[in-house]
MARKOLFI-432784 format. One record per residue (C-alpha): residue number from 0; residue in one letter; x, z, y. Coordinates in Angstrom, 3 decimals. Example, Ala and Ser with C-alpha at 12.3 -4.5 7.8 and 13.67 -1.06 7.14 Angstrom:
+-----+-----+----------+----------+----------+
:   n : res :     east :       up :    north :
+-----+-----+----------+----------+----------+
:   0 :   A :   12.300 :    7.800 :   -4.500 :
:   1 :   S :   13.670 :    7.140 :   -1.060 :
+-----+-----+----------+----------+----------+
//
This chain:
+-----+-----+----------+----------+----------+
:   n : res :     east :       up :    north :
+-----+-----+----------+----------+----------+
:   0 :   M :   18.138 :   19.281 :    8.893 :
:   1 :   K :   16.928 :   20.156 :   12.367 :
:   2 :   R :   13.175 :   20.687 :   12.484 :
:   3 :   G :   10.851 :   20.170 :   15.457 :
:   4 :   K :    9.136 :   22.902 :   17.444 :
:   5 :   K :    5.760 :   22.373 :   15.730 :
:   6 :   Y :    7.372 :   22.766 :   12.316 :
:   7 :   Q :    9.235 :   25.892 :   13.426 :
:   8 :   D :    5.975 :   27.346 :   14.744 :
:   9 :   S :    4.296 :   26.572 :   11.416 :
:  10 :   L :    6.954 :   28.518 :    9.541 :
:  11 :   K :    5.988 :   31.628 :   11.506 :
:  12 :   A :    2.347 :   31.331 :   10.412 :
:  13 :   Y :    2.879 :   32.475 :    6.832 :
:  14 :   D :    5.184 :   34.377 :    4.475 :
:  15 :   K :    7.520 :   31.910 :    2.707 :
:  16 :   T :    8.190 :   34.387 :   -0.114 :
:  17 :   M :    4.522 :   34.969 :   -0.936 :
:  18 :   Q :    2.354 :   33.222 :   -3.540 :
:  19 :   Y :   -1.092 :   32.795 :   -2.026 :
:  20 :   E :   -4.561 :   32.459 :   -3.480 :
:  21 :   P :   -5.370 :   28.721 :   -3.766 :
:  22 :   I :   -8.059 :   28.665 :   -1.062 :
:  23 :   D :   -5.847 :   30.667 :    1.320 :
:  24 :   A :   -2.881 :   28.356 :    0.726 :
:  25 :   L :   -5.037 :   25.324 :    1.490 :
:  26 :   A :   -6.299 :   26.963 :    4.674 :
:  27 :   L :   -2.677 :   27.547 :    5.695 :
:  28 :   S :   -1.735 :   23.958 :    4.880 :
:  29 :   I :   -4.490 :   22.859 :    7.270 :
:  30 :   D :   -3.432 :   25.327 :    9.970 :
:  31 :   T :    0.198 :   24.224 :    9.760 :
:  32 :   A :   -0.678 :   20.504 :    9.954 :
:  33 :   K :    0.022 :   20.173 :   13.669 :
:  34 :   A :    0.713 :   16.431 :   13.978 :
:  35 :   N :   -1.513 :   14.253 :   16.158 :
:  36 :   F :   -3.082 :   12.466 :   13.193 :
:  37 :   D :   -5.139 :   13.372 :   10.135 :
:  38 :   E :   -2.332 :   14.567 :    7.876 :
:  39 :   T :   -2.408 :   14.049 :    4.123 :
:  40 :   I :   -2.398 :   17.161 :    1.939 :
:  41 :   E :   -0.280 :   16.951 :   -1.225 :
:  42 :   A :    0.100 :   19.215 :   -4.229 :
:  43 :   S :    3.432 :   19.524 :   -6.032 :
:  44 :   I :    3.332 :   21.163 :   -9.452 :
:  45 :   R :    6.478 :   22.011 :  -11.417 :
:  46 :   L :    5.786 :   21.994 :  -15.138 :
:  47 :   G :    7.560 :   23.661 :  -18.031 :
:  48 :   V :    8.402 :   20.378 :  -19.760 :
:  49 :   D :   11.551 :   18.355 :  -20.365 :
:  50 :   P :   10.770 :   14.807 :  -19.153 :
:  51 :   R :   13.790 :   13.463 :  -21.052 :
:  52 :   H :   11.771 :   13.796 :  -24.257 :
:  53 :   A :    8.987 :   11.300 :  -24.958 :
:  54 :   D :    6.796 :   13.991 :  -26.509 :
:  55 :   Q :    6.891 :   16.036 :  -23.283 :
:  56 :   Q :    5.744 :   13.352 :  -20.874 :
:  57 :   V :    2.724 :   14.221 :  -18.724 :
:  58 :   R :    0.838 :   11.253 :  -17.364 :
:  59 :   G :   -2.753 :   10.349 :  -16.667 :
:  60 :   A :   -5.368 :    9.743 :  -13.998 :
:  61 :   I :   -8.337 :   11.546 :  -12.515 :
:  62 :   V :  -11.116 :   10.714 :  -10.069 :
:  63 :   L :  -11.010 :   13.454 :   -7.425 :
:  64 :   P :  -14.454 :   14.842 :   -6.533 :
:  65 :   H :  -14.009 :   14.015 :   -2.842 :
:  66 :   G :  -11.525 :   11.163 :   -3.097 :
:  67 :   T :   -8.211 :   11.043 :   -1.231 :
:  68 :   G :   -9.404 :    9.932 :    2.181 :
:  69 :   K :   -7.404 :    6.750 :    1.816 :
:  70 :   T :   -8.783 :    3.242 :    1.246 :
:  71 :   L :   -6.723 :    1.630 :   -1.514 :
:  72 :   R :   -6.083 :   -2.093 :   -1.789 :
:  73 :   V :   -6.391 :   -3.343 :   -5.361 :
:  74 :   L :   -4.660 :   -6.298 :   -7.007 :
:  75 :   V :   -6.222 :   -7.392 :  -10.301 :
:  76 :   F :   -4.609 :   -9.694 :  -12.836 :
:  77 :   A :   -7.561 :  -11.289 :  -14.619 :
:  78 :   K :   -9.154 :  -14.635 :  -15.396 :
:  79 :   G :  -12.574 :  -16.045 :  -16.234 :
:  80 :   D :  -15.489 :  -13.617 :  -16.252 :
:  81 :   S :  -13.172 :  -10.655 :  -15.744 :
:  82 :   A :  -11.837 :  -12.203 :  -12.532 :
:  83 :   K :  -15.369 :  -12.623 :  -11.201 :
:  84 :   E :  -16.225 :   -9.024 :  -12.157 :
:  85 :   A :  -13.147 :   -7.838 :  -10.263 :
:  86 :   Q :  -14.134 :   -9.798 :   -7.160 :
:  87 :   D :  -17.711 :   -8.502 :   -7.327 :
:  88 :   A :  -16.422 :   -4.918 :   -7.712 :
:  89 :   G :  -14.465 :   -5.189 :   -4.466 :
:  90 :   A :  -10.879 :   -5.970 :   -5.483 :
:  91 :   E :   -8.900 :   -7.297 :   -2.530 :
:  92 :   Y :   -6.800 :   -9.675 :   -4.628 :
:  93 :   V :   -7.618 :  -11.310 :   -7.978 :
:  94 :   G :   -5.533 :  -13.862 :   -9.839 :
:  95 :   G :   -2.618 :  -14.491 :  -12.150 :
:  96 :   D :    0.643 :  -16.417 :  -11.933 :
:  97 :   E :    0.228 :  -17.129 :   -8.220 :
:  98 :   F :    0.564 :  -13.411 :   -7.463 :
:  99 :   V :    3.542 :  -13.083 :   -9.806 :
: 100 :   E :    5.304 :  -15.807 :   -7.816 :
: 101 :   K :    4.254 :  -14.246 :   -4.513 :
: 102 :   I :    5.700 :  -10.876 :   -5.523 :
: 103 :   K :    8.888 :  -12.391 :   -6.962 :
: 104 :   N :    9.610 :  -14.885 :   -4.192 :
: 105 :   E :    8.132 :  -13.271 :   -1.102 :
: 106 :   N :    8.589 :   -9.575 :   -1.958 :
: 107 :   W :    4.839 :   -9.238 :   -1.338 :
: 108 :   F :    3.386 :   -5.772 :   -1.836 :
: 109 :   E :    0.245 :   -5.643 :    0.284 :
: 110 :   F :   -1.604 :   -3.651 :   -2.371 :
: 111 :   D :   -1.677 :   -0.021 :   -3.491 :
: 112 :   V :   -2.876 :   -0.263 :   -7.100 :
: 113 :   C :   -2.436 :   -2.948 :   -9.740 :
: 114 :   V :   -4.997 :   -3.475 :  -12.524 :
: 115 :   A :   -4.780 :   -5.945 :  -15.415 :
: 116 :   T :   -6.854 :   -7.023 :  -18.378 :
: 117 :   P :   -4.993 :   -6.736 :  -21.727 :
: 118 :   D :   -4.724 :  -10.518 :  -22.098 :
: 119 :   M :   -2.891 :  -10.751 :  -18.751 :
: 120 :   M :   -0.143 :   -8.249 :  -19.547 :
: 121 :   G :    2.146 :  -11.062 :  -20.651 :
: 122 :   V :    1.896 :  -12.445 :  -17.129 :
: 123 :   V :    2.332 :   -9.048 :  -15.479 :
: 124 :   G :    5.336 :   -8.349 :  -17.725 :
: 125 :   K :    7.305 :  -10.995 :  -15.816 :
: 126 :   I :    7.465 :   -8.626 :  -12.854 :
: 127 :   G :    7.555 :   -5.368 :  -14.780 :
: 128 :   R :   11.035 :   -4.534 :  -13.488 :
: 129 :   V :    9.737 :   -4.888 :   -9.938 :
: 130 :   L :    6.420 :   -3.090 :  -10.341 :
: 131 :   G :    7.739 :   -0.264 :  -12.532 :
: 132 :   P :   10.080 :    1.448 :  -10.032 :
: 133 :   K :    7.316 :    1.340 :   -7.407 :
: 134 :   G :    4.828 :    3.001 :   -9.742 :
: 135 :   L :    2.610 :   -0.078 :   -9.687 :
: 136 :   M :    2.914 :   -1.273 :  -13.299 :
: 137 :   P :   -0.521 :   -1.268 :  -15.009 :
: 138 :   N :   -0.715 :    1.235 :  -17.851 :
: 139 :   P :   -3.429 :    2.000 :  -20.438 :
: 140 :   K :   -2.913 :    5.773 :  -20.016 :
: 141 :   S :   -3.857 :    5.573 :  -16.350 :
: 142 :   G :   -6.770 :    3.216 :  -17.016 :
: 143 :   T :   -5.215 :    0.297 :  -15.151 :
: 144 :   V :   -4.925 :   -1.868 :  -18.276 :
: 145 :   T :   -8.537 :   -2.375 :  -19.282 :
: 146 :   K :  -11.204 :   -4.908 :  -20.200 :
: 147 :   D :  -13.647 :   -3.098 :  -17.909 :
: 148 :   V :  -12.047 :   -4.046 :  -14.599 :
: 149 :   A :  -15.229 :   -3.297 :  -12.647 :
: 150 :   K :  -15.180 :    0.367 :  -13.675 :
: 151 :   A :  -11.445 :    0.619 :  -12.993 :
: 152 :   I :  -11.910 :   -0.721 :   -9.470 :
: 153 :   T :  -14.946 :    1.482 :   -8.813 :
: 154 :   D :  -12.988 :    4.571 :   -9.906 :
: 155 :   I :   -9.986 :    3.632 :   -7.762 :
: 156 :   K :  -12.170 :    3.090 :   -4.708 :
: 157 :   A :  -13.917 :    6.414 :   -5.401 :
: 158 :   G :  -10.654 :    8.341 :   -5.249 :
: 159 :   K :   -8.902 :    7.952 :   -8.565 :
: 160 :   V :   -5.312 :    9.184 :   -8.511 :
: 161 :   E :   -2.559 :    8.894 :  -11.078 :
: 162 :   Y :   -0.299 :   11.790 :  -11.954 :
: 163 :   R :    3.053 :   11.535 :  -13.681 :
: 164 :   V :    5.833 :   14.039 :  -14.159 :
: 165 :   D :    9.083 :   12.926 :  -12.516 :
: 166 :   K :   12.678 :   13.438 :  -13.665 :
: 167 :   T :   12.703 :   16.950 :  -12.215 :
: 168 :   A :    9.509 :   17.932 :  -14.120 :
: 169 :   I :    7.404 :   17.891 :  -10.937 :
: 170 :   V :    4.060 :   16.162 :  -10.436 :
: 171 :   H :    3.248 :   15.073 :   -6.865 :
: 172 :   V :   -0.388 :   14.174 :   -6.109 :
: 173 :   I :   -2.322 :   13.586 :   -2.884 :
: 174 :   I :   -5.439 :   15.776 :   -2.863 :
: 175 :   G :   -6.986 :   14.715 :    0.433 :
: 176 :   K :   -6.743 :   14.896 :    4.198 :
: 177 :   K :   -6.578 :   17.770 :    6.663 :
: 178 :   S :  -10.049 :   16.784 :    7.898 :
: 179 :   F :  -11.559 :   17.481 :    4.457 :
: 180 :   G :  -11.504 :   21.213 :    5.065 :
: 181 :   K :  -10.368 :   23.858 :    2.595 :
: 182 :   E :  -13.454 :   23.762 :    0.353 :
: 183 :   K :  -13.254 :   20.044 :   -0.463 :
: 184 :   L :   -9.488 :   20.285 :   -0.882 :
: 185 :   M :  -10.060 :   23.202 :   -3.256 :
: 186 :   D :  -12.461 :   21.118 :   -5.353 :
: 187 :   N :   -9.899 :   18.330 :   -5.585 :
: 188 :   L :   -7.038 :   20.691 :   -6.405 :
: 189 :   A :   -9.080 :   22.461 :   -9.095 :
: 190 :   A :   -9.938 :   19.114 :  -10.719 :
: 191 :   L :   -6.282 :   18.075 :  -10.686 :
: 192 :   M :   -5.085 :   21.362 :  -12.172 :
: 193 :   E :   -7.710 :   21.197 :  -14.914 :
: 194 :   A :   -6.524 :   17.691 :  -15.829 :
: 195 :   L :   -2.874 :   18.772 :  -15.891 :
: 196 :   I :   -3.632 :   21.758 :  -18.123 :
: 197 :   K :   -5.566 :   19.538 :  -20.545 :
: 198 :   A :   -2.621 :   17.118 :  -20.563 :
: 199 :   K :   -0.160 :   19.809 :  -21.673 :
: 200 :   P :    2.046 :   18.318 :  -24.423 :
: 201 :   S :    2.000 :   20.202 :  -27.709 :
: 202 :   A :    5.812 :   20.108 :  -27.661 :
: 203 :   A :    5.970 :   22.074 :  -24.404 :
: 204 :   K :    7.009 :   25.680 :  -24.990 :
: 205 :   G :    6.954 :   28.721 :  -22.737 :
: 206 :   T :    5.336 :   28.819 :  -19.290 :
: 207 :   Y :    3.655 :   25.486 :  -18.542 :
: 208 :   L :    2.739 :   25.964 :  -14.870 :
: 209 :   K :    6.017 :   26.975 :  -13.259 :
: 210 :   S :    5.014 :   26.605 :   -9.606 :
: 211 :   V :    2.295 :   25.106 :   -7.422 :
: 212 :   V :    2.919 :   24.173 :   -3.780 :
: 213 :   V :    0.645 :   22.485 :   -1.240 :
: 214 :   S :    1.820 :   20.893 :    1.977 :
: 215 :   S :    0.714 :   18.548 :    4.726 :
: 216 :   T :    2.546 :   15.372 :    5.718 :
: 217 :   M :    4.572 :   17.064 :    8.450 :
: 218 :   G :    4.111 :   20.703 :    7.479 :
: 219 :   P :    5.927 :   23.210 :    5.250 :
: 220 :   G :    5.163 :   23.958 :    1.613 :
: 221 :   I :    2.779 :   26.829 :    0.862 :
: 222 :   K :    3.198 :   28.507 :   -2.536 :
: 223 :   I :    0.198 :   29.207 :   -4.763 :
: 224 :   N :    0.096 :   31.749 :   -7.577 :
: 225 :   P :   -0.051 :   29.475 :  -10.680 :
: 226 :   I :   -1.782 :   32.134 :  -12.768 :
: 227 :   R :   -4.988 :   31.434 :  -10.800 :
: 228 :   F :   -5.394 :   28.149 :  -12.662 :
: 229 :   V :   -4.939 :   29.602 :  -16.146 :
: 230 :   N :   -8.089 :   30.743 :  -17.942 :
+-----+-----+----------+----------+----------+
//
């Protein structure tokens, strides 16, 4: 793949073979974010797990101290008092079967997070095969299947992010924007790493944190020494 001049210049700003201190890596990810917009900063963590085994899945959610810098649109499947609570809490869309039909028939996905009360999961299940591959299916482990929809929405709006190991044993999570600065990004990264370490499956053997890399939307990946996150 041919890279642009800004990307090539960014590659000269650091040593690709080196594992940096977390704060230094974040500073470099900011310096190498040369696009003409506020680039997103993402962390990619390779874990020592085998995702093919159910007892080595790593999945959960965390409210980042400084949020993600992105305003998320929330769809809530609820009825009665729960629907009103969702509306009062600031959900953009609240309903039931009408949104199932809209998603099925119109391929409508003008939302970023989907929340449901337990009694509405039968309704949501009708579009599970559509929501699942997009990472939008409500799940109790991530707090998006809950009776307390108000808290779920408040957390999401405050910067709650989900993490889930993919087929290659890597977790990809947005930790903020370039404009946050390295200190706020460090707070968010530290909170994420603490959550991942706590979520270590008992079945996982050997080194758990294999690699940690941070990068901006258009910039290169900067390696971090994983040992810095191990007590």
